NUGUTI-697322 format. One record per residue (C-alpha): residue number from 1; residue in three letters; x, y, z. Coordinates in nm, 2 decimals. Each point is the difference from the previous one (the first is absolute). Layout:
// residues N
<atom><pos>NUM</pos><code>ALA</code><east>X</east><north>Y</north><up>Z</up></atom>
...
END
This chain:
// residues 146
<atom><pos>1</pos><code>MET</code><east>0.00</east><north>0.00</north><up>0.00</up></atom>
<atom><pos>2</pos><code>LYS</code><east>0.12</east><north>0.34</north><up>-0.09</up></atom>
<atom><pos>3</pos><code>VAL</code><east>-0.15</east><north>0.34</north><up>0.09</up></atom>
<atom><pos>4</pos><code>VAL</code><east>0.07</east><north>0.36</north><up>-0.08</up></atom>
<atom><pos>5</pos><code>VAL</code><east>-0.14</east><north>0.21</north><up>0.28</up></atom>
<atom><pos>6</pos><code>GLN</code><east>-0.03</east><north>0.37</north><up>-0.02</up></atom>
<atom><pos>7</pos><code>LYS</code><east>-0.09</east><north>0.24</north><up>0.28</up></atom>
<atom><pos>8</pos><code>VAL</code><east>-0.27</east><north>0.22</north><up>-0.16</up></atom>
<atom><pos>9</pos><code>SER</code><east>-0.21</east><north>0.30</north><up>0.08</up></atom>
<atom><pos>10</pos><code>CYS</code><east>-0.26</east><north>-0.13</north><up>-0.23</up></atom>
<atom><pos>11</pos><code>ALA</code><east>-0.04</east><north>-0.27</north><up>-0.27</up></atom>
<atom><pos>12</pos><code>SER</code><east>-0.27</east><north>-0.13</north><up>-0.23</up></atom>
<atom><pos>13</pos><code>VAL</code><east>-0.06</east><north>-0.27</north><up>-0.26</up></atom>
<atom><pos>14</pos><code>GLU</code><east>-0.21</east><north>0.06</north><up>-0.31</up></atom>
<atom><pos>15</pos><code>ILE</code><east>-0.15</east><north>-0.30</north><up>-0.20</up></atom>
<atom><pos>16</pos><code>GLU</code><east>-0.19</east><north>0.06</north><up>-0.31</up></atom>
<atom><pos>17</pos><code>ASP</code><east>-0.02</east><north>0.38</north><up>0.06</up></atom>
<atom><pos>18</pos><code>GLU</code><east>-0.14</east><north>-0.05</north><up>0.34</up></atom>
<atom><pos>19</pos><code>ILE</code><east>0.17</east><north>0.05</north><up>0.34</up></atom>
<atom><pos>20</pos><code>ALA</code><east>0.00</east><north>-0.35</north><up>0.15</up></atom>
<atom><pos>21</pos><code>ALA</code><east>0.18</east><north>0.08</north><up>0.32</up></atom>
<atom><pos>22</pos><code>GLN</code><east>0.16</east><north>0.30</north><up>0.18</up></atom>
<atom><pos>23</pos><code>ILE</code><east>0.18</east><north>0.07</north><up>0.33</up></atom>
<atom><pos>24</pos><code>GLY</code><east>0.14</east><north>0.30</north><up>0.18</up></atom>
<atom><pos>25</pos><code>ASP</code><east>0.32</east><north>-0.01</north><up>0.21</up></atom>
<atom><pos>26</pos><code>GLY</code><east>0.14</east><north>-0.36</north><up>0.02</up></atom>
<atom><pos>27</pos><code>LEU</code><east>0.16</east><north>-0.26</north><up>-0.21</up></atom>
<atom><pos>28</pos><code>CYS</code><east>-0.03</east><north>-0.08</north><up>-0.37</up></atom>
<atom><pos>29</pos><code>ILE</code><east>0.11</east><north>-0.37</north><up>-0.03</up></atom>
<atom><pos>30</pos><code>PHE</code><east>0.08</east><north>-0.16</north><up>-0.34</up></atom>
<atom><pos>31</pos><code>VAL</code><east>0.00</east><north>-0.38</north><up>0.04</up></atom>
<atom><pos>32</pos><code>ALA</code><east>0.16</east><north>-0.27</north><up>-0.22</up></atom>
<atom><pos>33</pos><code>VAL</code><east>-0.05</east><north>-0.37</north><up>0.08</up></atom>
<atom><pos>34</pos><code>HIS</code><east>0.28</east><north>-0.25</north><up>-0.08</up></atom>
<atom><pos>35</pos><code>GLU</code><east>-0.10</east><north>-0.35</north><up>-0.11</up></atom>
<atom><pos>36</pos><code>SER</code><east>0.16</east><north>-0.14</north><up>0.31</up></atom>
<atom><pos>37</pos><code>ASP</code><east>-0.17</east><north>0.23</north><up>0.25</up></atom>
<atom><pos>38</pos><code>THR</code><east>-0.20</east><north>-0.14</north><up>0.30</up></atom>
<atom><pos>39</pos><code>SER</code><east>-0.27</east><north>0.13</north><up>0.24</up></atom>
<atom><pos>40</pos><code>GLU</code><east>0.28</east><north>0.03</north><up>0.26</up></atom>
<atom><pos>41</pos><code>GLN</code><east>0.18</east><north>0.26</north><up>-0.21</up></atom>
<atom><pos>42</pos><code>MET</code><east>-0.32</east><north>0.19</north><up>-0.04</up></atom>
<atom><pos>43</pos><code>GLU</code><east>-0.05</east><north>0.01</north><up>0.37</up></atom>
<atom><pos>44</pos><code>TRP</code><east>0.37</east><north>0.11</north><up>0.06</up></atom>
<atom><pos>45</pos><code>MET</code><east>-0.04</east><north>0.28</north><up>-0.26</up></atom>
<atom><pos>46</pos><code>ALA</code><east>-0.33</east><north>0.13</north><up>0.14</up></atom>
<atom><pos>47</pos><code>ARG</code><east>0.16</east><north>0.02</north><up>0.36</up></atom>
<atom><pos>48</pos><code>LYS</code><east>0.30</east><north>0.17</north><up>-0.15</up></atom>
<atom><pos>49</pos><code>LEU</code><east>-0.21</east><north>0.26</north><up>-0.19</up></atom>
<atom><pos>50</pos><code>ILE</code><east>-0.23</east><north>0.10</north><up>0.28</up></atom>
<atom><pos>51</pos><code>ASN</code><east>0.29</east><north>0.04</north><up>0.24</up></atom>
<atom><pos>52</pos><code>LEU</code><east>0.26</east><north>0.15</north><up>-0.23</up></atom>
<atom><pos>53</pos><code>ARG</code><east>0.12</east><north>0.32</north><up>0.17</up></atom>
<atom><pos>54</pos><code>ILE</code><east>0.02</east><north>0.25</north><up>-0.28</up></atom>
<atom><pos>55</pos><code>PHE</code><east>-0.22</east><north>0.29</north><up>0.12</up></atom>
<atom><pos>56</pos><code>PRO</code><east>0.14</east><north>0.29</north><up>0.19</up></atom>
<atom><pos>57</pos><code>ASP</code><east>-0.04</east><north>0.04</north><up>0.38</up></atom>
<atom><pos>58</pos><code>ASN</code><east>-0.02</east><north>0.34</north><up>0.17</up></atom>
<atom><pos>59</pos><code>GLU</code><east>0.37</east><north>0.05</north><up>-0.05</up></atom>
<atom><pos>60</pos><code>GLY</code><east>-0.02</east><north>-0.08</north><up>-0.37</up></atom>
<atom><pos>61</pos><code>LYS</code><east>0.18</east><north>-0.33</north><up>0.04</up></atom>
<atom><pos>62</pos><code>MET</code><east>-0.14</east><north>-0.31</north><up>-0.19</up></atom>
<atom><pos>63</pos><code>ASN</code><east>-0.13</east><north>-0.17</north><up>0.30</up></atom>
<atom><pos>64</pos><code>LEU</code><east>-0.37</east><north>-0.07</north><up>-0.05</up></atom>
<atom><pos>65</pos><code>SER</code><east>-0.19</east><north>-0.26</north><up>-0.20</up></atom>
<atom><pos>66</pos><code>VAL</code><east>-0.31</east><north>0.03</north><up>-0.21</up></atom>
<atom><pos>67</pos><code>THR</code><east>-0.18</east><north>-0.16</north><up>0.30</up></atom>
<atom><pos>68</pos><code>ASP</code><east>0.13</east><north>0.27</north><up>0.24</up></atom>
<atom><pos>69</pos><code>THR</code><east>-0.11</east><north>0.28</north><up>-0.23</up></atom>
<atom><pos>70</pos><code>GLN</code><east>-0.34</east><north>-0.17</north><up>-0.08</up></atom>
<atom><pos>71</pos><code>GLY</code><east>0.09</east><north>0.03</north><up>-0.37</up></atom>
<atom><pos>72</pos><code>GLU</code><east>-0.16</east><north>-0.17</north><up>-0.29</up></atom>
<atom><pos>73</pos><code>LEU</code><east>0.11</east><north>-0.28</north><up>-0.24</up></atom>
<atom><pos>74</pos><code>LEU</code><east>-0.04</east><north>-0.04</north><up>-0.37</up></atom>
<atom><pos>75</pos><code>VAL</code><east>0.11</east><north>-0.34</north><up>-0.13</up></atom>
<atom><pos>76</pos><code>ILE</code><east>0.05</east><north>-0.05</north><up>-0.37</up></atom>
<atom><pos>77</pos><code>SER</code><east>0.10</east><north>-0.32</north><up>-0.18</up></atom>
<atom><pos>78</pos><code>ASN</code><east>0.31</east><north>0.05</north><up>-0.22</up></atom>
<atom><pos>79</pos><code>PHE</code><east>0.16</east><north>-0.30</north><up>-0.16</up></atom>
<atom><pos>80</pos><code>THR</code><east>0.25</east><north>0.21</north><up>-0.19</up></atom>
<atom><pos>81</pos><code>LEU</code><east>0.20</east><north>0.04</north><up>0.33</up></atom>
<atom><pos>82</pos><code>TYR</code><east>0.16</east><north>-0.33</north><up>-0.09</up></atom>
<atom><pos>83</pos><code>GLY</code><east>0.09</east><north>0.12</north><up>-0.35</up></atom>
<atom><pos>84</pos><code>ASP</code><east>0.35</east><north>-0.09</north><up>-0.10</up></atom>
<atom><pos>85</pos><code>ALA</code><east>0.16</east><north>0.24</north><up>-0.26</up></atom>
<atom><pos>86</pos><code>ARG</code><east>0.36</east><north>-0.11</north><up>0.04</up></atom>
<atom><pos>87</pos><code>LYS</code><east>0.00</east><north>-0.15</north><up>-0.36</up></atom>
<atom><pos>88</pos><code>GLY</code><east>-0.14</east><north>0.16</north><up>-0.30</up></atom>
<atom><pos>89</pos><code>THR</code><east>-0.25</east><north>0.28</north><up>0.00</up></atom>
<atom><pos>90</pos><code>ARG</code><east>-0.32</east><north>-0.19</north><up>0.08</up></atom>
<atom><pos>91</pos><code>PRO</code><east>-0.04</east><north>-0.10</north><up>0.36</up></atom>
<atom><pos>92</pos><code>SER</code><east>-0.07</east><north>-0.36</north><up>0.10</up></atom>
<atom><pos>93</pos><code>PHE</code><east>-0.26</east><north>-0.06</north><up>0.26</up></atom>
<atom><pos>94</pos><code>THR</code><east>0.07</east><north>-0.38</north><up>0.06</up></atom>
<atom><pos>95</pos><code>ASP</code><east>0.05</east><north>0.06</north><up>0.37</up></atom>
<atom><pos>96</pos><code>SER</code><east>-0.35</east><north>0.13</north><up>0.05</up></atom>
<atom><pos>97</pos><code>ALA</code><east>-0.25</east><north>-0.25</north><up>0.10</up></atom>
<atom><pos>98</pos><code>PRO</code><east>-0.27</east><north>-0.08</north><up>-0.26</up></atom>
<atom><pos>99</pos><code>PRO</code><east>-0.34</east><north>0.15</north><up>0.08</up></atom>
<atom><pos>100</pos><code>ALA</code><east>-0.14</east><north>-0.33</north><up>0.12</up></atom>
<atom><pos>101</pos><code>ILE</code><east>0.26</east><north>0.00</north><up>0.28</up></atom>
<atom><pos>102</pos><code>ALA</code><east>0.04</east><north>0.37</north><up>0.05</up></atom>
<atom><pos>103</pos><code>LYS</code><east>-0.36</east><north>0.11</north><up>0.03</up></atom>
<atom><pos>104</pos><code>PRO</code><east>-0.09</east><north>-0.23</north><up>0.30</up></atom>
<atom><pos>105</pos><code>LEU</code><east>0.33</east><north>0.11</north><up>0.18</up></atom>
<atom><pos>106</pos><code>TYR</code><east>-0.06</east><north>0.36</north><up>-0.08</up></atom>
<atom><pos>107</pos><code>ASP</code><east>-0.36</east><north>-0.04</north><up>0.14</up></atom>
<atom><pos>108</pos><code>LYS</code><east>0.14</east><north>-0.18</north><up>0.30</up></atom>
<atom><pos>109</pos><code>PHE</code><east>0.24</east><north>0.29</north><up>0.07</up></atom>
<atom><pos>110</pos><code>ILE</code><east>-0.28</east><north>0.25</north><up>-0.01</up></atom>
<atom><pos>111</pos><code>GLU</code><east>-0.20</east><north>-0.22</north><up>0.24</up></atom>
<atom><pos>112</pos><code>ILE</code><east>0.29</east><north>-0.03</north><up>0.24</up></atom>
<atom><pos>113</pos><code>LEU</code><east>0.05</east><north>0.38</north><up>0.00</up></atom>
<atom><pos>114</pos><code>LYS</code><east>-0.37</east><north>0.05</north><up>0.07</up></atom>
<atom><pos>115</pos><code>ASN</code><east>0.01</east><north>-0.25</north><up>0.29</up></atom>
<atom><pos>116</pos><code>SER</code><east>0.31</east><north>0.16</north><up>0.14</up></atom>
<atom><pos>117</pos><code>THR</code><east>-0.10</east><north>0.36</north><up>0.02</up></atom>
<atom><pos>118</pos><code>ALA</code><east>-0.31</east><north>0.22</north><up>0.02</up></atom>
<atom><pos>119</pos><code>LEU</code><east>0.16</east><north>0.25</north><up>-0.25</up></atom>
<atom><pos>120</pos><code>LYS</code><east>-0.19</east><north>0.09</north><up>-0.31</up></atom>
<atom><pos>121</pos><code>ILE</code><east>0.13</east><north>-0.23</north><up>-0.28</up></atom>
<atom><pos>122</pos><code>GLU</code><east>-0.09</east><north>0.06</north><up>-0.37</up></atom>
<atom><pos>123</pos><code>THR</code><east>0.11</east><north>-0.20</north><up>-0.30</up></atom>
<atom><pos>124</pos><code>GLY</code><east>0.05</east><north>0.00</north><up>-0.37</up></atom>
<atom><pos>125</pos><code>GLN</code><east>-0.14</east><north>-0.28</north><up>-0.21</up></atom>
<atom><pos>126</pos><code>PHE</code><east>0.21</east><north>-0.30</north><up>-0.07</up></atom>
<atom><pos>127</pos><code>GLY</code><east>0.09</east><north>-0.03</north><up>-0.36</up></atom>
<atom><pos>128</pos><code>ALA</code><east>-0.17</east><north>0.32</north><up>-0.10</up></atom>
<atom><pos>129</pos><code>MET</code><east>0.17</east><north>0.28</north><up>-0.20</up></atom>
<atom><pos>130</pos><code>MET</code><east>0.02</east><north>0.27</north><up>0.26</up></atom>
<atom><pos>131</pos><code>LYS</code><east>0.11</east><north>0.37</north><up>0.02</up></atom>
<atom><pos>132</pos><code>VAL</code><east>0.16</east><north>0.07</north><up>0.33</up></atom>
<atom><pos>133</pos><code>GLU</code><east>0.05</east><north>0.35</north><up>0.12</up></atom>
<atom><pos>134</pos><code>LEU</code><east>0.18</east><north>0.08</north><up>0.33</up></atom>
<atom><pos>135</pos><code>ILE</code><east>0.19</east><north>0.27</north><up>0.17</up></atom>
<atom><pos>136</pos><code>ASN</code><east>0.31</east><north>-0.17</north><up>0.15</up></atom>
<atom><pos>137</pos><code>ASP</code><east>0.06</east><north>0.18</north><up>0.34</up></atom>
<atom><pos>138</pos><code>GLY</code><east>0.37</east><north>0.04</north><up>0.09</up></atom>
<atom><pos>139</pos><code>PRO</code><east>0.06</east><north>-0.15</north><up>-0.25</up></atom>
<atom><pos>140</pos><code>VAL</code><east>0.01</east><north>-0.34</north><up>0.18</up></atom>
<atom><pos>141</pos><code>THR</code><east>0.01</east><north>-0.31</north><up>-0.22</up></atom>
<atom><pos>142</pos><code>LEU</code><east>0.11</east><north>-0.34</north><up>0.12</up></atom>
<atom><pos>143</pos><code>ILE</code><east>0.04</east><north>-0.34</north><up>-0.18</up></atom>
<atom><pos>144</pos><code>ILE</code><east>-0.08</east><north>-0.29</north><up>0.23</up></atom>
<atom><pos>145</pos><code>GLU</code><east>0.04</east><north>-0.36</north><up>-0.09</up></atom>
<atom><pos>146</pos><code>LYS</code><east>-0.06</east><north>-0.32</north><up>0.19</up></atom>
END
């Protein structure tokens, strides 16, 4: 499992010219599932993300989590995170799990997040063409892989 997480002041997903999801202050989380991923990895990642201390405390130091700040989460599936462009000019996506494997694990990840926190959680739509708009706050962007 690989995620790109960005601390945002707002983020939204548009699908077929309609806003499908939007959040205010919080985390925009792009999720890619590897073919060998398990539910245990989804649980680890969910705990990591809701406890990741990347929000400023009263002294401006990154010391608070999205849970501490009562922020919001936007979770978006993004198989291209496993794109490999080392050879040639067309990326290979062979490390991404096929949809039959990825979708149930992506859904499980969202379920784990919802069961782990009372924070507002919005999502994109698995497999859809999406337009993502966000304001990266900081900027703070991390790549986390398990």
